[in-house]
TILUM-810585 format. One line per field, with one value per residue (C-alpha): residue number from 1; residue in three letters; x, y, z. Coordinates in pm, whole numbers. Last residue first. Example, Ala and Ser with C-alpha at 12.3 -4.5 7.8 and 13.67 -1.06 7.14 Angstrom:
! TILUM-810585
gunu: c(2;1)
ropa: c(SER;ALA)
u: c(1367;1230)
v: c(-106;-450)
w: c(714;780)
***
This chain:
! TILUM-810585
gunu: c(159;158;157;156;155;154;153;152;151;150;149;148;147;146;145;144;143;142;141;140;139;138;137;136;135;134;133;132;131;130;129;128;127;126;125;124;123;122;121;120;119;118;117;116;115;114;113;112;111;110;109;108;107;106;105;104;103;102;101;100;99;98;97;96;95;94;93;92;91;90;89;88;87;86;85;84;83;82;81;80;79;78;77;76;75;74;73;72;71;70;69;68;67;66;65;64;63;62;61;60;59;58;57;56;55;54;53;52;51;50;49;48;47;46;45;44;43;42;41;40;39;38;37;36;35;34;33;32;31;30;29;28;27;26;25;24;23;22;21;20;19;18;17;16;15;14;13;12;11;10;9;8;7;6;5;4;3;2;1)
ropa: c(SER;LYS;MET;ILE;LEU;SER;ALA;ALA;LYS;MET;VAL;GLN;GLU;SER;SER;LEU;GLY;ALA;GLU;LYS;MET;ALA;LYS;ALA;LEU;SER;ALA;ASN;ALA;THR;LEU;LEU;GLY;GLY;ASN;LEU;ILE;ALA;LEU;ALA;SER;GLN;LEU;SER;GLY;ILE;ARG;VAL;LYS;THR;GLU;GLU;PRO;SER;LEU;HIS;LYS;ASP;ALA;MET;VAL;ALA;GLN;LEU;GLN;ALA;LEU;THR;GLU;ALA;ILE;GLN;GLN;GLN;LEU;LYS;ARG;ILE;MET;LYS;LEU;ILE;GLN;GLN;ILE;ASN;GLU;PRO;LEU;GLY;SER;GLU;GLU;ILE;ASP;SER;ASP;ARG;GLY;LYS;ALA;ALA;ALA;SER;LYS;ASN;LEU;GLY;ALA;GLY;SER;LEU;SER;VAL;LYS;VAL;GLY;GLU;GLY;ILE;VAL;PRO;GLU;ALA;VAL;LEU;PRO;SER;ILE;ARG;LEU;GLN;GLU;ASP;VAL;GLN;SER;THR;SER;PRO;GLU;GLN;LEU;SER;GLN;LEU;ASN;ASN;SER;GLY;ASN;THR;ILE;ALA;GLY;VAL;SER;SER;MET)
u: c(20;-237;-478;-233;-177;-554;-579;-290;-453;-789;-621;-445;-775;-940;-664;-392;-357;-6;-94;-396;-199;84;-158;-339;-7;129;-186;-147;220;130;-138;105;372;125;28;395;449;138;240;585;424;193;496;674;366;310;673;656;325;446;763;561;319;612;668;637;266;339;1;10;371;287;-12;207;472;207;81;439;479;149;247;586;418;175;468;652;344;296;661;633;321;503;792;555;380;713;801;479;247;319;226;540;729;428;383;755;723;723;964;1231;1189;1193;1501;1686;1588;1704;2033;2092;2019;2264;2528;2588;2920;2982;3259;3309;3417;3733;3746;4024;4255;4300;4663;4747;4870;5200;5394;5662;5913;5839;5812;6156;6310;6160;6295;6645;6632;6524;6839;6801;6848;7142;7103;7430;7484;7467;7756;7718;8081;8149;7828;7879;7727;7858;7978;8164;8168;8471;8454)
v: c(-8576;-8393;-8197;-7910;-7895;-7875;-7579;-7401;-7452;-7330;-7014;-6968;-6999;-6750;-6502;-6446;-6111;-6184;-6057;-6289;-6589;-6516;-6487;-6810;-6990;-6865;-6986;-7327;-7339;-7255;-7524;-7776;-7686;-7737;-8072;-8172;-8076;-8262;-8565;-8569;-8557;-8844;-9041;-8993;-9083;-9396;-9497;-9450;-9635;-9925;-9949;-9957;-10218;-10437;-10462;-10793;-10740;-10472;-10348;-10019;-9963;-10024;-9789;-9514;-9572;-9539;-9218;-9085;-9162;-8990;-8685;-8671;-8683;-8405;-8197;-8245;-8144;-7835;-7739;-7784;-7565;-7300;-7300;-7271;-6978;-6799;-6867;-6721;-6974;-7088;-7443;-7603;-7596;-7733;-8012;-8089;-8149;-8528;-8532;-8353;-8593;-8892;-8762;-8715;-9062;-9218;-9028;-9134;-9497;-9483;-9331;-8960;-8793;-8439;-8214;-7884;-7609;-7521;-7198;-7037;-7284;-7205;-7208;-7502;-7423;-7574;-7394;-7581;-7340;-7047;-7282;-7430;-7082;-6968;-7278;-7218;-6850;-6955;-7159;-7531;-7658;-7894;-8212;-8376;-8714;-8999;-9246;-9216;-9135;-8802;-8634;-8734;-9012;-9073;-9422;-9319;-8959;-8795;-8544)
w: c(-783;-991;-772;-735;-1112;-1170;-933;-1105;-1447;-1314;-1182;-1517;-1703;-1465;-1544;-1288;-1112;-985;-636;-611;-738;-495;-201;-289;-338;-7;170;3;107;468;478;328;583;864;714;700;1065;1178;973;1135;1477;1381;1261;1593;1793;1584;1633;2011;2044;1831;2038;2359;2223;2115;1743;1558;1480;1218;1088;1282;1180;813;831;975;708;437;600;602;231;145;351;179;-164;-70;58;-272;-471;-257;-304;-680;-684;-478;-725;-1022;-853;-814;-1179;-1324;-1491;-1847;-1757;-1903;-1573;-1386;-1639;-1614;-1240;-1246;-1539;-1337;-1048;-1283;-1465;-1137;-1019;-1346;-1337;-977;-1061;-1350;-1125;-1128;-1203;-1087;-1216;-1041;-1269;-1457;-1653;-1452;-1284;-920;-802;-586;-240;-127;-399;-597;-755;-525;-231;-306;-343;-14;158;16;120;466;506;533;886;907;1097;1185;1039;1280;1327;1703;1796;1627;1719;2078;2275;2622;2699;3012;3096;3246;3511)
***
């Protein structure tokens, strides 16, 4: 049988593909590895925008009175958590008032949004109750002085 117009290596002007030997591949990987070696002493570099720096400074400044209170670290953390929960509750209440005042929403949409915000408020209030109970327990276990108890109470009231 003869084939008409068959392509052979000699007639297609294509170079034959030669697989590199495994020793050549090993040598190339040894010289130029696929995985970068970790550099000791280097850390992660993070750059914040101006707005991010301002927000970070504001958050740090907001809790600086707690950090400078001299209270034990675990009590400081609970106080910060309480303050954050209080802020989230205030924001959710503001959103709830905005939804109730928005006359552009349909009654169904208003009802759904109000229900969602009320659920969020219930969760936040539950978290606040838990945090307050944790604070009372931590203060009792730490044996705080009456001055320290008053300091913690004043920090809770300050938002």
